[in-house]
C-alpha positions in Angstrom: 23.9 -36.1 -22.2 26.7 -35.5 -24.0 26.2 -38.4 -26.6 23.4 -35.7 -28.5 27.2 -33.9 -29.4 27.8 -36.9 -32.1 24.6 -37.3 -33.2 25.6 -35.1 -36.8 28.7 -37.2 -37.5 26.1 -40.5 -37.6 24.9 -41.5 -41.2 20.7 -41.2 -41.2 19.9 -45.3 -40.2 17.7 -46.8 -42.4 14.4 -48.3 -40.5 14.1 -52.4 -40.9 10.3 -53.0 -40.3 9.2 -56.4 -38.9 5.8 -57.0 -40.2 4.5 -55.8 -43.6 1.5 -54.3 -41.6 3.8 -51.9 -39.2 4.9 -51.1 -42.8 1.5 -49.9 -44.1 0.6 -48.1 -40.8 3.6 -46.2 -40.4 2.6 -42.2 -40.4 3.6 -39.8 -42.5 4.1 -36.3 -40.8 3.8 -32.8 -42.9 5.1 -30.3 -40.8 3.4 -30.8 -37.3 0.3 -31.8 -38.5 -0.7 -35.8 -38.7 -2.5 -37.2 -41.2 -5.0 -39.9 -41.4 -3.8 -43.3 -40.4 -4.2 -45.7 -42.5 -4.6 -48.4 -39.8 -4.6 -47.3 -36.3 -2.5 -50.2 -34.5 -0.5 -47.5 -32.2 -4.0 -47.0 -31.0 -4.6 -50.2 -30.3 -1.9 -51.0 -28.7 -2.0 -48.3 -26.4 -5.5 -49.8 -25.7 -4.1 -53.3 -25.2 -1.6 -51.5 -22.5 -4.3 -49.8 -20.6 -6.2 -53.5 -20.1 -3.2 -54.6 -18.4 -3.5 -54.5 -14.5 -1.2 -51.1 -13.8 0.4 -49.1 -10.8 -0.5 -45.1 -10.3 2.1 -44.0 -11.8 1.8 -46.0 -15.3 -1.6 -45.6 -15.0 -1.5 -41.8 -15.5 1.4 -41.9 -17.7 -0.8 -44.0 -20.1 -3.9 -41.7 -19.4 -1.2 -38.8 -20.9 0.1 -41.2 -23.6 -3.4 -42.0 -25.1 -4.4 -38.5 -24.8 -1.2 -36.8 -26.5 -1.8 -39.7 -29.3 -5.4 -38.6 -29.9 -5.1 -35.0 -30.1 -4.6 -33.6 -34.1 -0.7 -32.2 -33.4 2.9 -34.1 -33.7 3.9 -33.9 -30.6 7.7 -34.3 -30.6 8.1 -35.4 -26.5 8.3 -38.7 -26.1 6.4 -40.2 -23.2 7.6 -42.9 -20.8 5.1 -45.2 -19.8 6.6 -48.2 -17.9 10.1 -49.2 -17.1 10.5 -52.7 -15.1 13.5 -55.4 -14.6 11.9 -58.7 -15.7 13.3 -62.5 -16.5 12.2 -65.3 -18.6 11.2 -68.4 -17.0 14.3 -70.4 -16.6 16.0 -67.9 -17.8 18.8 -65.8 -15.7 19.5 -63.0 -17.8 17.6 -60.0 -16.8 15.8 -57.9 -19.1 15.4 -53.8 -19.3 11.9 -53.5 -20.8 9.9 -50.4 -21.4 6.8 -49.1 -23.3 7.1 -45.6 -25.0 5.3 -43.5 -26.8 7.2 -41.3 -29.1 5.3 -40.0 -32.1 8.2 -38.8 -33.9 10.0 -41.9 -34.1 13.4 -40.2 -33.2 14.4 -41.9 -29.8 17.9 -42.0 -28.9 18.3 -43.1 -25.5 17.6 -43.6 -22.0 19.4 -42.3 -18.4 19.2 -44.2 -15.3 19.5 -42.3 -12.2 20.4 -44.4 -8.9 20.5 -43.7 -5.6 21.7 -45.9 -2.8 21.8 -45.2 1.2 24.6 -46.8 3.1 24.0 -48.1 6.5 24.4 -44.8 7.5 21.8 -42.9 5.8 24.8 -41.3 3.4 22.8 -41.2 0.3 24.9 -41.5 -3.2 23.6 -40.6 -6.5 25.0 -42.3 -9.9 23.7 -41.1 -13.2 24.2 -43.2 -16.6 23.5 -42.1 -20.1 22.7 -45.1 -22.2 21.9 -44.3 -26.2 20.6 -47.9 -27.2 18.0 -46.9 -29.3 20.4 -45.5 -31.9 20.5 -48.0 -34.1 17.1 -50.1 -33.3 15.7 -51.1 -36.2 12.3 -51.8 -34.2 11.5 -47.7 -33.6 8.0 -47.0 -33.6 5.2 -44.9 -32.4 4.3 -47.3 -29.6 6.1 -49.6 -29.1 7.4 -51.9 -26.4 11.4 -52.3 -25.9 13.6 -55.0 -24.5 17.5 -54.2 -23.6 19.9 -57.3 -21.7 21.6 -56.0 -18.5 23.8 -56.6 -16.3 23.7 -55.9 -12.3 25.7 -53.6 -11.3 27.9 -54.7 -8.5 30.4 -52.9 -6.6 32.5 -50.7 -8.8 30.9 -51.6 -11.9 29.8 -48.4 -14.5 29.0 -47.7 -18.3 32.1 -48.1 -20.2 32.2 -44.9 -22.2 34.3 -45.2 -25.2 32.5 -48.7 -25.8 29.0 -46.2 -26.0 30.9 -43.8 -27.6 32.4 -46.3 -30.5 28.6 -47.7 -30.6 27.1 -44.5 -31.4 29.5 -43.5 -34.0 29.0 -47.0 -36.1 27.7 -46.8 -39.1 24.8 -49.7 -38.9 23.6 -49.4 -42.4 27.0 -50.3 -43.4 27.5 -53.5 -41.1 24.2 -54.9 -42.6 25.3 -54.9 -45.9 28.7 -56.1 -45.5 27.2 -58.9 -42.7 23.6 -59.3 -44.0 23.3 -58.2 -47.5 20.2 -55.9 -48.9 16.5 -56.7 -48.5 14.7 -59.1 -50.8 13.4 -57.1 -53.5 9.1 -56.7 -53.6 9.0 -58.4 -56.9 10.7 -62.1 -55.0 8.2 -65.1 -54.4 7.6 -65.2 -50.6 8.8 -61.6 -50.1 7.1 -61.4 -47.2 8.5 -64.3 -45.4 12.2 -63.8 -46.9 11.6 -60.1 -45.8 10.5 -61.3 -42.0 13.9 -63.3 -41.6 15.9 -60.8 -43.2 14.6 -58.2 -40.5 15.1 -60.9 -38.1 18.9 -61.1 -38.7 19.3 -57.4 -38.9 17.9 -57.1 -35.3 20.0 -59.8 -34.1 23.0 -58.1 -35.5 22.0 -55.1 -34.2 21.1 -56.6 -30.5 24.8 -57.9 -30.8 26.1 -54.7 -31.3 25.2 -53.3 -28.2 27.7 -52.5 -25.3 27.0 -53.9 -21.4 24.1 -51.7 -19.8 24.7 -51.6 -15.9 21.8 -51.2 -14.0 21.5 -52.2 -10.1 18.4 -54.1 -8.8 15.6 -51.6 -6.9 15.9 -52.7 -3.2 12.8 -51.0 -1.5 14.4 -48.3 0.7 18.2 -49.5 0.1 18.2 -48.4 -3.4 15.7 -46.6 -5.8 16.3 -46.7 -9.7 14.1 -44.4 -11.8 15.1 -44.1 -15.7 13.6 -41.5 -18.4 14.3 -41.4 -22.1 15.1 -39.0 -24.6 15.2 -38.4 -28.1 17.5 -37.1 -30.7 16.5 -33.4 -30.6 17.8 -33.2 -27.0 13.7 -33.6 -25.6 12.9 -35.6 -22.3 10.3 -38.1 -21.4 8.5 -38.1 -17.8 10.5 -40.0 -14.9 9.1 -43.1 -14.4 10.2 -45.5 -11.2 12.2 -48.9 -12.3 9.9 -51.4 -10.9 11.6 -54.9 -10.5 9.7 -58.0 -11.4 12.7 -60.4 -11.5 13.1 -63.3 -9.0 15.3 -61.8 -6.7 12.4 -59.1 -6.2 
């Protein structure tokens, strides 16, 4: 993960929450101990995920995440509960979605590992590192994330220079220049104005992302697995990328 070497040159990122409830619910950390939660929305999120129909690997990851969240310590290692590809109805854009537990909220990126086998049985491995979370304004303890991706074809590879530039970008300055400061707490209808502001910040972040290439998993021909990592270099478990697109 060569991208990690550049982290010390990045201005600390200001987090922009998209709802007042989430702002209140954020954990305050003292040392490694968890303090009592004002609201356990993250546990609600984990339980909501557990009510869905899940595959064996995802169910195992989710059980581990719930057990980790319920203990009395702050675990800095992120847990990748689920990762998959999907499409909205009537939309050709393919989305990478992931459900992650990261108790210290310093997630940085994900690594994609693809294994393909040709007609002669020769296996080729491709691994690419995308620091896609570095400026994401929606980082939370338990959250679902979505990224637009491009289907890898032929010699498509990650553009290293584009991602180095993205990693080094001063996102706070971009927000100040293109959007301006958030509305003051004393402003009339602050909550509504802050949600509009947060939406604009999110759209600016999304437009700043360079291309993410991923191959569509294809049973025995192409296997794709993914793990996430944080700014300290902690790596999550590795999960198989599930294909929910119409190409499946």
